[in-house]
C-alpha positions, 0 to 999 in steps of 0.5 A: 165567529166574530168573537173568535176572530177577535180573540185570536187577534187580541189574544189573552193572558200572557200570550197576548203580547203586543197585539192588544195594543196594536188593536187598540191603536187601530181602533182609535185611529178608525174612531178618530177618522170617523169623528172627522169623516162628517166633514168629508161627507158634507163637502162630498154632498155639495155642502159649502164647507172648507174644513182642512185637516189640522194636525194638533186638532187630529192629535186631540181627537185621536187621544179622545178616541183612545180614551173611549176605548180604554175607559171600558164604559159604554155608557160614557162613550154613548153620552159623549157621542149623543152630545156630539151628534146634537151639536153637529146636527145643528152645526151642519143644518146651519152651515147648509142653510146659511153657508157659514159655520155656527156662531154663538150669536146664532145660538142666542138668536135661536134661543131668543126666537124659537118660533122662527126656527121651528117655522123654518124647519117645518117649511124647509127641512126636506132639501136639507135632510141629507144633513142627517145622513152626514151626521148619522153615518159616521156616528152610527158606525161609532155607536156600533163599534163601541156597542158590539166590540167593547164588551168582547175585547176584554181589555185591561182597565185604565183609570187615566182614560177617564181623566183624559176624556174629561180634560179634553171635553172640559178644556174649551168651557174652562177656557171660555170662563176667562177668554172673550168671544173673539177666541171662540169665533168659528173658522171656515177652514176648521173641522165642524166638530172643532167649531161646534166644541168652540161655539157650544162651549162659550155659549154654555158658559157665557151665552145662556147667562147673557154674559157676552160683554166685552171690555169697554171700547171708546165707543161707550164713551160717546158725547151725548146728543143734544136735542133742541125743541123748535120754538113753534114747530110746524109738524105734520098731522100724521106720520106712518112708518112701515118696517117690512121684514127682509125686503131686498130692493133688487127684488122689487120692480120699483127698484128695477127688478124685471118681475112685477113684484110691487105694482101697487107701490109703484102706482102709489109712488106716482100718485103721492109724489113719492121718492125712492132712496137707497138705505143702509140698515142699522143691523142685520137682525130685527132685534138690533135694527129696530131699537137703533132706528126707533132710538135714533142711535148711530154708534154701536154699543150705546145700550144705555141710550136704548134703555133710557129712551132719551131720543126715542121716537115714540117718546117724542111723538107722544110728548108732542100730542101724537096718538102712537101705534105699534102694529106688528105681526111679530112677537111682543119681545121686539118692544123691549127697547122701543119705548112701550110706555110711550105707545097708546095702541099695541098690536102684536102676534101674541095679542091677536094670535088667531087673527095673525094665524089666519091673516098674517100681515093682512090683519094690520091692514084690517085693523088700521082700516077699522081704527083710523086715527082722526087727529094726530097719529104716529104709527109704526107697522112692523110687518112680516112681509117676506121673512123666511119661510116665504110661502107662509106669508101668503099661502093662507090667503085664498084670494091671492094667486101666486104667479111663480111656481113653488112645486117640487119639480123645480130646483130648490133655489128657483123655488125659494126665489119664487116663493120670495117674490110671491111673498113680495107681491102679496105684501104689495097687495097689503100695502095697497090697502094701507096706502088707501087708508093713509090717503084718506087722512087730512092735513100734512102727512108722511108715510115712510117704507123701509126694511129692518134688513135685507136678505140673502137669496142664495148668493154663494149658497147663503140664505137668510139674514144675520150676516154682515153681507151687502145683501143684508145691509142694503135696504129700500127706502121710500117716502110718500106724502102727497105734498107738492115738495119733496123733503129736500133734506132726504133727497140730497143724500145718495144713501140714507141710513136708519140713523139718518131716517131717525133724525128726519123723523125726529125733525118732523116731530119738532125736535132737532137732534145734534150728534157731536160724534157724528161723521156724516160720511160714516155709517155703522151696521150694529151687527146681529146682536143687541148686547155684548161684544159683536162684530159691527160694520163700518161703511163709508159713503162716497158721492157715488157708492158706498164702501164696506170695511172689514167688520170690527169687534165692538170691544176694539172699535174706535169712533174716529178710526173705524173707517180706516180698518 
């Protein structure tokens, strides 16, 4: 019966007349509507999506849908639709979790950190399972239409339909071969499929090759820093730096949060004459902030300085006779630009895999308790702390009872915040053990605690990091020493950047770093990518506040004009 109805409408042979063309027109309009329906479904289901209809884009999608029907090749249509489904699931999953469209840097981060993505999916796929419905309904309808109707229509074959499909699909990758990243940035008001075609095209052409380099800017022509070694430096015997992943100061009771998330740290701050500072992260991802901090680099785009390690803190420490430690509960690839040749003892997730699976950050406390330095030590602890998925940071510890519930009966947002605070409290327990070990060391000593970056915790529907947002840029910073006098060169600053912390650490190691390019009131967050063109964030420091300026592409950033943009 369906076939008879189709035949009666479409017609056959000379009597068909105009009816096949009208039918094709209606089918292509229906297909185009289905290709753009996921935007409406996502918005209807509560997603933070602001796509508007763009006539030119709508025309292109209609031409693509028309080509699908006129090519008479179901395998080709199925192949293209499967490609779109793949892109759209990733696009909407990212949009649902972060509140922002997928970017090239998101794909690069996913490729570089597949384990993080896998863990995030395992821990939090259920609240976002509706994304599969958003993509599955319209694309399922398209598969059914082409699978059932195409062989029954008996339409004439149009060879130009292949060319039409090829031209539409190849337009973006061809453009990506000669245009810069700025032309492929996702737009919040664009259709999700439009953003996906832009981002995946640029990623396929340049991202996989790591070729995201932008034209050189004035930032690449910085005057080298001058290093002056102190004639007879009075150096501390021990310097320990703790970099805890994703710490938000406003969730720490030490910084005024209502929940007691850092009771041990507060006690140690009192006992060891600690100072509490407000910090500015060098990047919004670990892979960016750590190299900038450990290589004491203020200006973005100085990849050569990271590679030659001219003012690397591990290098300076080893040259001054310190025994150097890198104790990390994360992957070894983070060491790429951190000065591995200058580190005496390295612990990473790879070389203690079973231990970290069972103990997480607590293993770092186990190690330092058993391998206490006896002479001069420069140790950096890179802790997972409160990185998402938050529950995985503490649920393996049977001795720890999380005080805030994370059961399915409460809302997703409350469950995430509770899990974050539980992870913070568990990290505070680990820090208690590290500080107990540190307190036993003799001589002048310093222990600095900071974060690689902050974390979005549901603001405007956004979660995670890798975003140039204040919640990700602003971090805690603490210095504990047990000495009577506090370090005046840090206390006098209302805000302390990672770069300024690096300068202070270098001074403790007997080296004065002078930067002729520096403006003491201007800071930079280097963004979420270590290499190539990317957005960076100029930040102006005032006596009572910091002021965020608009993010600027590195390729267009000028040192003296950055704060005026």
